[in-house]
KETI-883807 format. One record per residue: residue number from 0; residue in three letters; y, x, z of N, C-alpha, C in turn. Coordinates in pm, whole numbers, plus 32768, in hexadecimal, padded with zeros to 4 digits. Example, Ala and Ser with C-alpha at 12.3 -4.5 7.8 and 13.67 -1.06 7.14 Angstrom:
BEGIN
<0 "Ala" <7DC7 8527 830C> <7E3E 84CE 830C> <7EB6 8528 830C>>
<1 "Ser" <7F1F 8505 82C4> <7F96 8557 82CA> <8003 850A 8313>>
! end
This chain:
BEGIN
<0 "Met" <9A9E 31EF 16C9> <9B27 320A 16EF> <9B84 31C8 1689>>
<1 "Asp" <9BF2 3190 16BA> <9C54 3154 1660> <9C8F 31BF 1606>>
<2 "Thr" <9CE1 3197 15AA> <9D20 31F4 154E> <9D6D 325F 159B>>
<3 "Ile" <9D5A 32DC 1571> <9D9D 334D 15B2> <9E19 3370 1562>>
<4 "Glu" <9E87 3384 15A8> <9F02 33B1 1568> <9F12 3446 1582>>
<5 "Phe" <9F3B 348E 1519> <9F4D 351F 1522> <9FE0 3541 1518>>
<6 "Pro" <A00D 35A7 1562> <9FBE 35FE 15B8> <9F8F 35B6 1636>>
<7 "Cys" <9F23 35EB 1670> <9EEE 35B5 16ED> <9ECC 3628 174A>>
<8 "Gly" <9EC1 3608 17CA> <9EAB 3670 182F> <9E27 3665 1876>>
<9 "Arg" <9E24 369E 18EB> <9DAB 36B3 1939> <9D5D 3632 1957>>
<10 "Ser" <9DA2 35C6 1978> <9D59 354C 199D> <9D08 3517 1927>>
<11 "Val" <9D3E 351D 18B0> <9CF5 34EF 1839> <9C84 3551 1819>>
<12 "Ile" <9CA1 35D1 1823> <9C3B 3638 1808> <9BC4 3623 1864>>
<13 "Glu" <9BDD 360B 18E4> <9B70 35F8 1943> <9B2A 3571 1932>>
<14 "Ala" <9B6B 3512 18F2> <9B29 3492 18D4> <9AC5 34A2 1861>>
<15 "Val" <9AD9 3508 180F> <9A82 351F 179B> <9A1A 358B 17B8>>
<16 "Leu" <9A46 35FD 17ED> <99EC 366D 1806> <99AF 3666 1891>>
<17 "Pro" <9935 3698 18A3> <98F8 3698 1928> <9925 370C 1981>>
<18 "His" <9970 376B 194B> <9999 37E2 1996> <99FD 37BF 1A05>>
<19 "Arg" <99F7 380B 1A71> <9A54 37FB 1AE1> <9A7A 3887 1B13>>
<20 "Asp" <9AE2 388B 1B66> <9B0C 390B 1BA1> <9A96 394B 1BE8>>
<21 "Pro" <9A89 39CB 1BDC> <9AE5 3A29 1B9C> <9AC2 3A49 1B0A>>
<22 "Phe" <9A80 39EC 1AC2> <9A52 3A0E 1A3D> <9A87 39B3 19D0>>
<23 "Val" <9B00 397F 19E0> <9B43 3937 1974> <9BA0 399C 1930>>
<24 "Trp" <9B88 39B7 18B1> <9BD4 3A1D 186A> <9C28 39E4 17F9>>
<25 "Val" <9C50 3965 1805> <9CAF 3927 17A9> <9D1C 38E8 17FF>>
<26 "Thr" <9D98 3910 17E8> <9E08 38DC 1835> <9E3C 385A 17FA>>
<27 "Arg" <9E48 3857 1773> <9E7B 37DF 1730> <9E45 37DA 16A3>>
<28 "Val" <9E3B 3761 166D> <9E16 374D 15E1> <9E95 3723 1599>>
<29 "Met" <9EBD 3772 1538> <9F3A 3758 14EF> <9F26 36F1 1481>>
<30 "Glu" <9EB8 3700 1437> <9E99 36A1 13CC> <9E03 36A2 13B5>>
<31 "Cys" <9DD1 3632 1386> <9D41 3627 136F> <9D27 35BD 1305>>
<32 "Ala" <9CDB 35E2 12A1> <9CA2 3583 1241> <9C12 3575 126F>>
<33 "Pro" <9BF2 350F 12BF> <9B6F 3505 12FE> <9AFC 351B 129D>>
<34 "Gly" <9AA2 3575 12C5> <9A2E 3595 1274> <9A4A 35F6 1202>>
<35 "Asp" <9AC8 361D 11F0> <9AED 3672 117F> <9B2F 36F5 11A9>>
<36 "Ser" <9B9E 36EC 11F6> <9BE7 3766 121C> <9C39 374D 129A>>
<37 "Ile" <9C5E 37BC 12DA> <9CAA 37B5 1356> <9D02 3830 1364>>
<38 "Val" <9D76 381C 13A3> <9DCD 3888 13D0> <9DE6 386E 1463>>
<39 "Ala" <9DBF 38CE 14B6> <9DD1 38C2 1546> <9E10 3943 1579>>
<40 "Glu" <9E31 3944 15FA> <9E6D 39BC 1636> <9E2E 39D8 16BD>>
<41 "Leu" <9E2D 3A58 16DF> <9E04 3A87 1762> <9E74 3ADC 179A>>
<42 "Asp" <9EAD 3AB1 180B> <9F0E 3B04 1853> <9EBF 3B62 18AC>>
<43 "Val" <9ECA 3BE4 1894> <9E80 3C47 18E1> <9ED2 3C67 195E>>
<44 "Glu" <9EA6 3C30 19CE> <9EF0 3C3E 1A4B> <9EEA 3CCE 1A7E>>
<45 "Val" <9F5B 3CFF 1AAC> <9F66 3D88 1ADE> <9F0A 3D9F 1B56>>
<46 "Gly" <9EFB 3D3A 1BAC> <9EB0 3D4B 1C27> <9E1A 3D30 1C1F>>
<47 "Leu" <9DE1 3D2A 1BA7> <9D50 3D11 1B9C> <9D02 3D7F 1BE7>>
<48 "Pro" <9CA6 3D57 1C3F> <9C5B 3DBB 1C8C> <9C0E 3E1E 1C36>>
<49 "Leu" <9BE6 3DF8 1BBE> <9B98 3E54 1B6B> <9BE6 3ED0 1B44>>
<50 "Phe" <9C6C 3EC8 1B46> <9CBB 3F3D 1B21> <9CB3 3FAD 1B88>>
<51 "Ala" <9C88 3F8F 1C02> <9C77 3FF7 1C67> <9C0A 405B 1C3F>>
<52 "Gly" <9BAB 402E 1BED> <9B3F 4087 1BC6> <9B37 40A5 1B32>>
<53 "His" <9B8B 4063 1AE1> <9B83 4075 1A4F> <9C0E 4089 1A16>>
<54 "Phe" <9C48 40F2 1A18> <9C27 4171 1A59> <9C98 4190 1AB9>>
<55 "Pro" <9C7C 41C7 1B30> <9CE7 41E6 1B8F> <9D4E 4244 1B4D>>
<56 "Gly" <9DCB 421B 1B55> <9E35 426B 1B1A> <9E4C 424F 1A86>>
<57 "His" <9DF0 420B 1A45> <9DFF 41E8 19B7> <9DB4 4164 199E>>
<58 "Pro" <9DE9 40F5 19D4> <9DA1 4076 19CB> <9D97 4042 193B>>
<59 "Val" <9D1D 4019 1917> <9CFF 3FE5 1891> <9CA2 3F6E 18A1>>
<60 "Leu" <9CBF 3F00 185A> <9C65 3E8D 185C> <9BE5 3EB2 1812>>
<61 "Pro" <9B71 3EA4 1852> <9AF4 3ECA 180F> <9ADD 3E7B 178E>>
<62 "Gly" <9AA4 3EBF 172C> <9A86 3E7F 16AC> <9A2A 3E08 16BB>>
<63 "Val" <99CD 3E0D 171B> <9973 3D9B 172E> <99BF 3D1F 175C>>
<64 "Ile" <9A2C 3D32 17A5> <9A7E 3CC0 17D0> <9ACA 3C87 1758>>
<65 "Ile" <9AF9 3CDE 1700> <9B3D 3CAF 1686> <9ADA 3C5D 1633>>
<66 "Met" <9A5F 3C8D 1624> <99FA 3C42 15D9> <99DB 3BBD 161C>>
<67 "Glu" <99D5 3BBB 16A1> <99BC 3B3F 16EA> <9A30 3ADD 16D7>>
<68 "Ala" <9AAB 3B0E 16DB> <9B1F 3AB7 16C6> <9B1B 3A78 163B>>
<69 "Leu" <9AF7 3AC7 15D7> <9AE9 3A94 1550> <9A7A 3A2B 1548>>
<70 "Ala" <9A0A 3A45 158C> <999B 39E5 158D> <99C4 3963 15D1>>
<71 "Gln" <9A10 396B 163D> <9A3D 38F2 1681> <9A9B 38A1 1627>>
<72 "Ala" <9AF5 38E5 15E2> <9B50 389E 1588> <9B02 385A 1517>>
<73 "Ala" <9AA4 38A2 14DA> <9A53 3867 146F> <99FF 37F3 14A3>>
<74 "Ser" <99C6 3801 1519> <9976 3796 1554> <99CA 371A 156D>>
<75 "Phe" <9A45 372C 159B> <9AA0 36BB 15AD> <9AAE 3670 152A>>
<76 "Cys" <9AC8 36B8 14BE> <9AD9 367D 1439> <9A5D 3630 140F>>
<77 "Ile" <99E9 366C 1422> <996A 362D 13FB> <994F 35B1 144E>>
<78 "Leu" <995D 35BB 14D1> <993E 354C 152A> <999B 34D5 1513>>
<79 "Val" <9A1B 34F0 1501> <9A7A 3484 14E6> <9A5A 3444 145F>>
<80 "Gly" <9A36 3496 13FF> <9A14 3463 1379> <999B 3407 137A>>
<81 "Arg" <9941 341E 13D7> <98C7 33CC 13DE> <98D0 335F 1447>>
<82 "Gly" <993E 335B 1493> <9946 32FD 1501> <98DD 331C 1569>>
<83 "Ala" <98BF 339D 157A> <9852 33C8 15D2> <9885 340D 1650>>
<84 "Glu" <98F9 33E2 1682> <992E 341B 16FC> <98C3 3416 1768>>
<85 "Gly" <98B8 3482 17B6> <9852 3488 181D> <97D4 34D0 17EF>>
<86 "Ser" <97C4 34E2 176C> <9755 3533 173A> <977A 35C6 1749>>
<87 "Val" <971B 361B 1731> <9731 36AA 1741> <9716 36F0 16BC>>
<88 "Gly" <9773 3747 1694> <975D 379A 161F> <9734 3824 164E>>
<89 "Phe" <96B3 3844 1645> <9682 38C6 1670> <9696 392C 1601>>
<90 "Leu" <96D6 399B 1622> <96EA 3A08 15C4> <9662 3A4B 15AC>>
<91 "Thr" <9635 3A4C 152F> <95B2 3A84 150F> <95B8 3B00 14B7>>
<92 "Gly" <962C 3B1E 1480> <9636 3B95 142D> <96C5 3BBA 140E>>
<93 "Ile" <96DA 3C3C 1400> <975C 3C71 13D6> <973E 3CD9 136A>>
<94 "Asp" <976F 3CBF 12F3> <975B 3D1B 1283> <97E1 3D57 1259>>
<95 "Arg" <97DA 3DD1 1228> <984F 3E17 11F0> <98C7 3E18 124F>>
<96 "Ala" <98AF 3E29 12D0> <991E 3E2F 1331> <996A 3EB2 131F>>
<97 "Lys" <99ED 3EA5 131C> <9A45 3F1B 1311> <9AB5 3F0B 1375>>
<98 "Phe" <9AD5 3F78 13B8> <9B42 3F7A 1419> <9BAA 3FDC 13E8>>
<99 "Arg" <9C25 3FAC 13D5> <9C8D 3FFC 1393> <9D02 4021 13ED>>
<100 "Arg" <9D1C 3FD1 1453> <9D8F 3FE8 14AB> <9D68 3FC1 1538>>
<101 "Gln" <9D93 400F 1597> <9D78 3FED 1623> <9DCE 3F78 164F>>
<102 "Val" <9D96 3F24 16A5> <9DDF 3EB5 16E2> <9DFB 3EDD 1771>>
<103 "Gln" <9E7A 3ED3 1797> <9EA5 3F02 181A> <9EDC 3E90 186F>>
<104 "Pro" <9EE6 3EA7 18F1> <9F20 3E42 194A> <9FAA 3E17 1919>>
<105 "Gly" <9FC2 3D95 191D> <A042 3D5F 18EF> <A043 3D33 185E>>
<106 "Asp" <9FDF 3D5A 1811> <9FD7 3D30 1785> <9FB2 3C9D 177A>>
<107 "Thr" <9FDF 3C5E 170F> <9FAE 3BD9 16E9> <9F5C 3BED 166B>>
<108 "Val" <9EDC 3BCB 1674> <9E7F 3BDE 1604> <9E75 3B5C 15B6>>
<109 "Arg" <9E8B 3B65 1535> <9E79 3AF3 14DB> <9DE6 3AF2 14B0>>
<110 "Leu" <9DA4 3A82 14C7> <9D16 3A72 14AA> <9D08 3A12 1434>>
<111 "Glu" <9CCD 3A41 13C7> <9CBD 39EC 1351> <9C2A 39E7 132A>>
<112 "Ala" <9BFD 396F 1307> <9B72 395F 12DA> <9B70 38FC 1267>>
<113 "Arg" <9B19 391B 1207> <9B01 38C2 1196> <9A6B 38AA 1191>>
<114 "Ile" <9A43 382D 119C> <99B5 380B 119A> <9987 3812 1108>>
<115 "Val" <9925 3868 10ED> <98F8 387C 1064> <986F 383E 1048>>
<116 "Lys" <9825 381C 10B2> <97A4 37DB 10A1> <978B 3786 111D>>
<117 "Ser" <9759 370D 1106> <9740 36B5 1177> <96CA 3659 1155>>
<118 "Ser" <9665 365E 11A9> <95F3 3603 119C> <95E6 35B8 1221>>
<119 "Ser" <957C 356E 1233> <9570 351D 12AD> <9571 3571 132C>>
<120 "Arg" <9539 35EA 1328> <9537 363D 13A1> <9578 36C5 1390>>
<121 "Met" <9584 36F9 1317> <95B7 3781 1302> <963F 377D 12BE>>
<122 "Cys" <9699 37D4 12EE> <971D 37E1 12B0> <973C 3874 12A0>>
<123 "Val" <978C 3893 1238> <97B8 391B 121D> <984F 3917 120A>>
<124 "Ala" <9895 3978 1246> <9927 397E 1239> <9954 3A0C 121B>>
<125 "Glu" <99BB 3A15 11C8> <9A03 3A93 11B2> <9A76 3A92 1216>>
<126 "Val" <9A80 3AFB 1269> <9AE3 3AFC 12D5> <9B3A 3B78 12CF>>
<127 "Glu" <9BB6 3B67 12FC> <9C14 3BD7 1305> <9C6B 3BC6 1381>>
<128 "Ala" <9C86 3C37 13C2> <9CE3 3C3B 1432> <9D54 3C9B 140D>>
<129 "Ser" <9DD0 3C73 142C> <9E42 3CC9 140D> <9EAA 3CC0 147B>>
<130 "Val" <9EFD 3D27 1483> <9F6E 3D28 14DF> <9FE9 3D4D 148E>>
<131 "Glu" <A04C 3CF4 1493> <A0CA 3D0A 144B> <A0B1 3D2B 13B8>>
<132 "Gly" <A053 3CE4 137B> <A037 3CF5 12EE> <9FDF 3D6C 12CA>>
<133 "Val" <9FB5 3DB9 132D> <9F5F 3E2D 1314> <9ED0 3E08 1339>>
<134 "Leu" <9E74 3E19 12D9> <9DE8 3DF7 12EE> <9DAB 3E4E 135C>>
<135 "Cys" <9D6C 3E0C 13BE> <9D29 3E52 142D> <9C93 3E57 1418>>
<136 "Ala" <9C5A 3DE7 13ED> <9BC9 3DDF 13DE> <9BA8 3D74 1378>>
<137 "Ser" <9B35 3D85 1338> <9B02 3D22 12D9> <9A6B 3D26 12DA>>
<138 "Ala" <9A2D 3CB7 12B3> <999B 3CB0 12AF> <996F 3C2E 126E>>
<139 "Thr" <98EE 3C27 1253> <98AC 3BA9 1231> <9856 3B87 12AB>>
<140 "Gln" <986C 3B12 12E3> <9821 3AE8 135A> <97C7 3A71 1339>>
<141 "Lys" <9755 3A6C 137F> <96F6 39FE 136E> <96E1 39BB 13F4>>
<142 "Tyr" <96D1 3935 13F1> <96C1 38E7 146A> <9653 3880 1456>>
<143 "Val" <960C 3863 14C2> <95AD 37F5 14C6> <95E7 378F 1526>>
<144 "Leu" <95E9 3710 14FC> <961E 36A5 1550> <95AE 3666 159E>>
<145 "Asp" <95C9 364B 161C> <9565 360F 1674> <95AD 35BC 16DD>>
<146 "Thr" <9567 355F 1717> <959F 3514 1787> <9575 3559 1808>>
<147 "Pro" <95C6 3554 1870> <95A4 359A 18EC> <951B 3573 1923>>
<148 "Ser" <94F1 34F8 1914> <946F 34CF 194C> <93F9 350D 1904>>
<149 "Ser" <940D 3538 1887> <939D 3573 183D> <93A8 360B 1831>>
<150 "Ala" <940D 3647 1873> <941F 36D9 186C> <93AA 371F 18B3>>
<151 "Arg" <9379 378B 1874> <930B 37D7 18AB> <932C 386C 18A3>>
<152 "Cys" <92E6 38BB 18F2> <92F7 394C 18EC> <92AD 3985 1875>>
! end
């Protein structure tokens, strides 16, 4: 991919990540030091179907979706840093996950990741999600990089 200018939106995100609707959890990338760090955002749409069941009358974005959004943002950073667009960053571990604030419909979640370890196939990132400056979730995430043709169960 040619040089990416930040901020960037959905078309660039989909050119780098393999995810598609309904499982793209990054709305825009605000800034990125490829292979090093990223700041992205997720606009939590009010009409998401998952809110009908999580929880009726008190909609909350599930913590697993917040972790997935953070993993997608970190994977974007890693893939762009390696010029490996089209590869897949499989989430292989989440350590020290903490959830501090609920994310609700209409929120914009700031997704931040700092790559702390990177080898040919394994990467580790420190990640944080926040809304309006208030920490929602944090963790250390691990990823294995693979190409779609070599992906296995």
